[in-house]
Structures are given as C-alpha cells and as structure tokens.
C-alpha positions in Angstrom: -123.7 -18.2 -98.8 -123.7 -17.2 -95.2 -127.4 -16.7 -93.5 -128.4 -13.0 -93.0 -129.6 -14.0 -89.6 -132.6 -11.3 -90.6 -134.8 -10.6 -92.9 -135.0 -10.7 -96.8 -134.9 -7.4 -98.6 -138.3 -6.2 -99.4 -139.9 -7.7 -102.7 -137.7 -10.9 -102.5 -139.3 -13.9 -103.4 -139.1 -16.6 -100.7 -139.9 -19.9 -99.5 -140.7 -20.4 -95.7 -139.6 -23.8 -94.1 -142.8 -24.8 -92.7 -143.5 -27.0 -89.3 -146.8 -25.5 -89.0 -145.7 -24.4 -85.4 -145.5 -21.1 -84.0 -141.6 -20.3 -84.7 -141.8 -21.0 -88.5 -145.2 -18.9 -88.4 -143.6 -16.1 -86.6 -140.7 -16.0 -89.1 -142.9 -16.0 -92.1 -144.8 -13.1 -90.6 -141.5 -11.0 -89.8 -140.4 -11.6 -93.2 -143.8 -10.7 -95.0 -144.2 -7.8 -92.8 -140.9 -6.5 -93.9 -142.0 -6.4 -97.6 -140.7 -9.9 -98.7 -142.9 -12.0 -100.8 -143.9 -15.4 -99.5 -144.3 -17.9 -102.5 -144.2 -21.0 -101.1 -144.3 -23.0 -97.5 -142.2 -26.2 -97.6 -142.9 -29.1 -95.2 -140.9 -32.4 -95.1 -143.2 -35.4 -94.4 -142.7 -38.8 -93.3 -142.1 -41.9 -95.6 -145.7 -42.4 -96.1 -146.6 -38.7 -97.1 -149.2 -38.5 -94.3 -147.6 -36.6 -91.6 -144.9 -33.8 -91.0 -141.9 -35.2 -89.9 -141.0 -32.6 -87.1 -144.4 -32.0 -85.5 -146.7 -35.0 -86.6 -149.3 -32.8 -88.3 -151.4 -34.6 -90.6 -151.2 -33.0 -94.4 -154.6 -31.8 -94.3 -153.8 -29.9 -91.4 -150.9 -28.4 -93.0 -153.1 -28.0 -96.2 -155.6 -26.1 -94.2 -152.9 -23.6 -92.9 -151.6 -23.0 -96.3 -155.2 -22.0 -97.6 -155.8 -19.8 -94.7 -152.5 -18.0 -95.4 -153.0 -18.0 -99.1 -149.4 -19.4 -99.6 -149.0 -22.8 -101.8 -147.9 -25.7 -99.9 -145.1 -27.8 -101.0 -144.3 -31.2 -99.3 -141.8 -33.9 -99.8 -141.7 -37.2 -98.2 -138.6 -38.7 -96.8 -136.7 -40.7 -94.3 -134.3 -39.0 -91.8 -131.2 -40.6 -93.6 -132.5 -38.8 -96.9 -133.8 -35.8 -95.5 -131.0 -33.3 -96.5 -130.8 -34.7 -100.1 -134.5 -34.3 -100.5 -134.6 -31.2 -98.9 -131.9 -29.4 -100.9 -133.5 -30.9 -104.2 -136.6 -29.3 -103.4 -134.8 -26.0 -102.7 -133.2 -26.3 -105.9 -136.4 -26.8 -107.8 -137.6 -23.5 -106.2 -134.6 -21.7 -107.2 -134.9 -22.5 -110.7 -138.6 -21.4 -110.5 -137.5 -17.9 -109.1 -137.2 -18.2 -105.3 -134.3 -16.3 -104.0 -134.5 -16.9 -100.3 -135.4 -19.5 -97.7 -136.7 -18.6 -94.3 -136.4 -20.4 -91.1 -137.8 -20.2 -87.6 -134.6 -21.1 -85.6 -133.8 -19.1 -82.8 -130.3 -19.9 -81.5 -129.1 -23.2 -82.0 -125.8 -23.0 -83.9 -126.2 -26.3 -85.6 -129.5 -25.6 -87.2 -128.2 -22.2 -88.5 -125.1 -24.0 -90.2 -127.3 -26.5 -91.7 -129.7 -24.2 -93.0 -126.7 -22.1 -94.5 -125.5 -25.4 -96.2 -128.7 -26.4 -97.8 -129.5 -23.1 -99.2 -126.1 -22.5 -100.4 -126.3 -25.8 -102.1 -129.4 -24.5 -104.0 -127.9 -21.0 -104.6 -130.6 -19.2 -102.5 -130.1 -17.1 -99.5 -130.8 -18.3 -95.9 -132.5 -16.1 -93.5 -133.5 -16.4 -89.9 -135.8 -13.6 -88.7 -135.9 -14.8 -85.2 -132.3 -15.2 -84.7 -131.0 -14.3 -81.3 -134.1 -12.8 -80.0 -134.9 -13.8 -76.6 -137.0 -16.9 -76.2 -139.5 -15.4 -73.9 -139.8 -12.2 -75.9 -140.6 -14.0 -79.1 -143.4 -16.1 -77.0 -144.7 -12.7 -75.9 -144.6 -11.3 -79.6 -146.2 -14.2 -81.1 -149.3 -13.7 -78.7 -149.5 -10.1 -78.7 -149.8 -10.1 -82.5 -152.9 -12.2 -82.3 -151.8 -15.6 -83.1 -153.0 -18.7 -81.7 -151.5 -22.1 -81.2 -152.0 -25.5 -79.6 -149.7 -27.8 -78.2 -149.3 -31.0 -80.3 -146.5 -32.7 -79.1 -144.3 -33.2 -76.0 -141.3 -34.8 -75.1 -142.0 -37.4 -72.5 -138.9 -36.7 -70.5 -139.6 -32.9 -69.9 -143.5 -32.6 -69.9 -146.5 -34.8 -69.1 -148.9 -35.4 -71.9 -151.7 -33.7 -70.1 -150.2 -30.5 -71.8 -151.5 -32.0 -75.1 -154.0 -29.9 -76.4 -153.2 -26.8 -74.4 -153.5 -23.1 -76.1 -150.3 -21.1 -75.6 -150.8 -18.3 -73.2 -148.8 -16.1 -70.9 -150.1 -18.0 -68.1 -148.8 -21.2 -69.6 -145.3 -19.5 -70.0 -145.2 -18.8 -66.5 -146.2 -22.2 -65.6 -143.3 -23.7 -67.9 -141.0 -21.3 -66.4 -141.7 -22.5 -62.9 -141.2 -26.2 -64.1 -137.8 -25.1 -65.5 -139.2 -25.6 -69.0 -138.1 -23.1 -71.8 -141.3 -21.5 -72.6 -140.3 -21.1 -76.2 -139.6 -25.0 -76.4 -136.7 -24.3 -78.4 -134.9 -27.4 -77.0 -137.7 -29.6 -78.1 -139.6 -29.7 -75.0 -142.9 -29.2 -76.9 -144.0 -28.5 -80.6 -147.3 -26.5 -81.4 -149.7 -26.1 -84.4 -150.9 -22.4 -85.3 -154.5 -22.1 -85.6 -155.2 -18.6 -86.3 -153.3 -15.0 -86.5 -153.0 -11.6 -88.3 -152.1 -13.4 -91.7 -154.5 -16.0 -91.5 -157.9 -15.3 -93.6 -159.8 -17.4 -91.2 -159.1 -19.7 -88.2 -158.6 -23.5 -88.4 -161.4 -25.6 -87.1 -159.6 -28.8 -85.8 -161.0 -32.0 -84.0 -159.0 -33.9 -81.4 -158.3 -37.3 -81.8 -156.1 -39.9 -80.2 -152.7 -39.4 -78.2 -149.8 -41.5 -79.8 -146.5 -42.2 -78.6 -143.5 -42.5 -81.0 -139.7 -41.7 -80.7 -139.9 -40.4 -77.1 -142.7 -38.0 -77.7 -146.4 -38.1 -77.0 -148.4 -36.5 -80.2 -151.8 -35.2 -80.4 -153.6 -36.2 -83.7 -155.8 -33.6 -85.1 -158.0 -33.5 -88.1 -159.7 -30.5 -89.8 -163.4 -30.2 -89.5 
C-alpha cells in the first residue's frame, strides 16, 4: 500500500507516529485540520519502558502531551533490533480496532518513507506523510506561526553544542542555525524537540529541567512534568 504523501480523507480514523517533537506534531495538526480523526498516538520506548527511543522523553512527559491533546497514548517498549516487528504488531492491533491510516512527520528522507509504507502495508492501513516535500524552513515557519511552542531536548554532539539544550524554537534560532550551516528543521538529526503548547493543546505543559545526559552520540536534556 503506497504512501499518499498527503493527508487522510476527512473522517478517516488514524494513528499518529508520535515522537513528541515538532514534526510529528505538525503532521498531526495538518491531518486533524483537514478533518481526519486522530484516535491514538503511538510512541516507541526504550527496553525499560521509561523513555522514548527517538527523543529520550520520559513517559510522563509523553502522557502529559497526550492529555493536553485529548488523544490516547499507546506505547511499546522495544530494542532497535525488534523495533520493526513490535511497531508492525502495534499497527496490526490498531487496524483490527478500526484504524485506517498511519500519519508520520517525515519531510523528505526517502528511506523513512519506504519504511513507513512497508510497516503500514504489513498492517493493512494507509501511510500518510502530511509534511512530505514541503521546504524545511517553510515547515519551521508554519510551526511557529500557528502558535506552537517547542524546546530543544537533544543535540547531536558532532553538529551542535549542548548549550542549545533547553532553547525555545524561534525565528532568531533558525537564522542562527542557518549561519552555522545547520538545517533549521533538524531533519538530518541535528537536534530533537519536545512540543509544550499549541493550538491543539488544551493547556501548556509545565516542565522542570533536570540533568544533561550523553548517550549514543547525543546530549539529552532530562525533563519532568511539574
């Protein structure tokens, strides 16, 4: 089943592959604004079930986002080796529960699109990428202009200084990244974010900053819900 590279039709029940960051949030926003029905957020966790695999977000932060969005959070703990099998099994369960589409926040990395088509096809649902091929800086601007707020929670040590941890996304920060030769959208893994507020949030998240932790080439900022 090929990805539509767009948005599910109005009324279509969908699950959003949820990192907690700006791109998955904007993809969710675009799909829901077009009338598709968000039924679940799906987040993959580390083996111990305490943090998300991609952004290192604590489970309580992800749950706080889900509550503010009014969308149930579904999580699965897995190793990287078992990731695909566990993801497909989760999608199959959702398909059996009536979910017809998976929504993803990828922008233009072809291997990611192919993988998303593969796992959704295995579960018998459609794969949709609402941000696909939109210019990266345009997405950054749309995210901010719609009123979303996000904080940097992870940086690649080879590309950004850990001093950027905790910085709030802004137009000024995008310009600074551009001067440094960093993609403002962070699509190549330069940094990751957590969304704390926006037009689809019923209330802003209140987060407390903890320690900085280094693992697998990234500096992560530990956050907890106040």
